[in-house]
C-alpha positions as CSV (number, residue, x, y, z in Angstrom):
1,M,10.2,8.6,6.3
2,K,9.3,12.3,6.4
3,G,6.8,11.9,3.5
4,G,5.1,9.0,5.3
5,S,4.8,10.9,8.6
6,L,3.3,13.9,6.7
7,F,0.9,11.7,4.8
8,C,-0.2,10.0,8.1
9,S,-0.7,13.4,9.8
10,K,-2.8,14.6,6.9
11,V,-4.9,11.5,6.5
12,P,-6.4,9.5,9.4
13,R,-4.3,6.5,10.5
14,L,-7.2,4.1,10.0
15,R,-7.8,5.1,6.4
16,T,-4.0,5.1,5.7
17,R,-3.7,1.6,7.1
18,R,-6.7,0.3,5.1
19,R,-5.3,1.9,1.9
20,L,-1.9,0.5,2.6
21,R,-3.3,-3.0,3.2
22,R,-5.3,-2.8,-0.1
23,T,-2.3,-1.5,-2.0
24,T,0.0,-4.2,-0.5
25,T,-2.5,-6.9,-1.4
26,I,-3.0,-5.6,-4.9
27,A,0.8,-5.2,-5.4
28,G,1.4,-8.7,-4.1
29,G,-1.3,-10.1,-6.5
30,R,0.2,-8.2,-9.4
31,R,3.7,-9.3,-8.6
32,Q,2.6,-13.0,-8.3
33,A,0.7,-12.7,-11.6
34,T,3.7,-11.2,-13.4
35,T,6.1,-13.8,-12.0
36,E,3.7,-16.6,-13.0
37,V,3.2,-15.2,-16.5
38,F,6.9,-14.6,-17.0
């Protein structure tokens, strides 16, 4: 929680949100791919 707040304070909220969305989408795609492969 503390790390997240510090990261948000350092980087603009808009950029953090965009990055978080991209990371979440990429992670979801990778997880789905791994589950399908396995």
